[in-house]
Every structure is written in structure tokens, then in C-alpha cells.
C-alpha positions as CSV (number, residue, x, y, z in Angstrom):
1,X,-28.1,0.5,-12.6
2,X,-25.9,-2.2,-11.0
3,X,-28.6,-3.3,-8.5
4,X,-31.5,-3.6,-11.0
5,X,-31.4,-7.4,-10.9
6,X,-32.1,-7.5,-7.1
7,X,-35.6,-6.1,-7.2
8,X,-34.9,-3.0,-5.2
9,X,-36.6,-0.3,-7.2
10,X,-39.0,2.4,-5.9
11,X,-38.6,3.3,-2.2
12,X,-34.9,2.3,-2.3
13,X,-33.9,4.9,-4.9
14,X,-31.7,7.0,-2.6
15,X,-30.1,3.8,-1.3
16,X,-29.5,2.6,-4.9
17,X,-27.7,5.7,-5.9
18,X,-25.4,5.4,-2.9
19,X,-24.9,1.7,-3.5
20,X,-24.1,2.2,-7.1
21,X,-21.3,4.7,-6.1
22,X,-19.9,2.1,-3.6
23,X,-20.2,-0.8,-6.0
24,X,-18.2,1.0,-8.7
25,X,-15.3,0.8,-6.3
26,X,-15.8,-3.0,-6.1
27,X,-15.3,-3.3,-2.3
28,X,-18.8,-4.4,-1.2
29,X,-21.1,-6.5,-3.4
30,X,-24.9,-6.1,-3.6
31,X,-25.7,-8.7,-0.9
32,X,-23.3,-6.9,1.5
33,X,-24.9,-3.5,0.7
34,X,-28.3,-4.9,1.5
35,X,-27.0,-6.5,4.7
36,X,-25.5,-3.1,5.7
37,X,-28.8,-1.3,4.9
38,X,-30.7,-3.7,7.1
39,X,-28.3,-3.5,10.1
40,X,-28.3,-1.2,13.1
41,X,-25.5,0.0,15.3
42,X,-25.4,1.8,18.6
43,X,-22.5,4.1,19.4
44,X,-22.0,4.8,23.1
45,X,-20.7,8.4,23.5
46,X,-21.4,11.0,20.9
47,X,-18.3,13.2,21.7
48,X,-15.0,13.7,20.0
49,X,-14.8,10.0,18.7
50,X,-18.4,9.0,18.6
51,X,-19.7,11.8,16.4
52,X,-17.2,11.1,13.5
53,X,-17.8,7.3,14.0
54,X,-21.6,7.9,13.5
55,X,-20.9,10.0,10.3
56,X,-18.7,7.3,8.9
57,X,-21.2,4.6,9.7
58,X,-24.0,6.5,8.0
59,X,-21.7,7.2,4.9
60,X,-20.9,3.5,4.7
61,X,-24.6,2.7,4.4
62,X,-25.5,1.3,7.9
63,X,-29.2,1.4,8.0
64,X,-29.7,2.7,11.5
65,X,-26.8,4.3,13.4
66,X,-28.0,5.3,16.8
67,X,-26.1,7.6,19.2
68,X,-26.2,7.1,22.9
69,X,-24.6,9.6,25.2
70,X,-25.1,8.7,28.9
71,X,-23.7,12.0,30.2
72,X,-26.4,14.7,30.3
73,X,-25.6,18.0,28.5
74,X,-24.5,21.0,30.6
75,X,-27.3,23.5,30.9
């Protein structure tokens, strides 16, 4: 695996498989992937734009994407 030299075995195995797929493209190096995994993002509004934004952030490897929708749902 590409990230074996970074000491991230064990609990990070799902992260490593995702990271290896991203690293094959050569766009984000291992330190950047680790920084993404340790980051958190809040997206205000989980509607038509917020929902896909959260999906893309999760697919990119952001560690903790959090939705925040200030409008209560209609009951």
C-alpha cells in the first residue's frame, strides 16, 4: 500500500483503501490526506446545495462533515 510508510495500519484500514485510490490519481499526497481526515467542516443548510456538498466533502475524505439546517422540518 502507498501509505504503509506513514504508520497508519489497523484502525485506519477503510481510510487507507480510500486514500490509496485518491493517491493513484496523484492529486493529494499522504500528508494532505491525513490533514483532510483530521479536519471538520460545517455546512449551513442541508437542502438542494448543502446535501450534495456534504456528499462531495465526505467522498473527498473530510473527517467530519456536519450538516446544520436552521429551518425546522415541516410536520
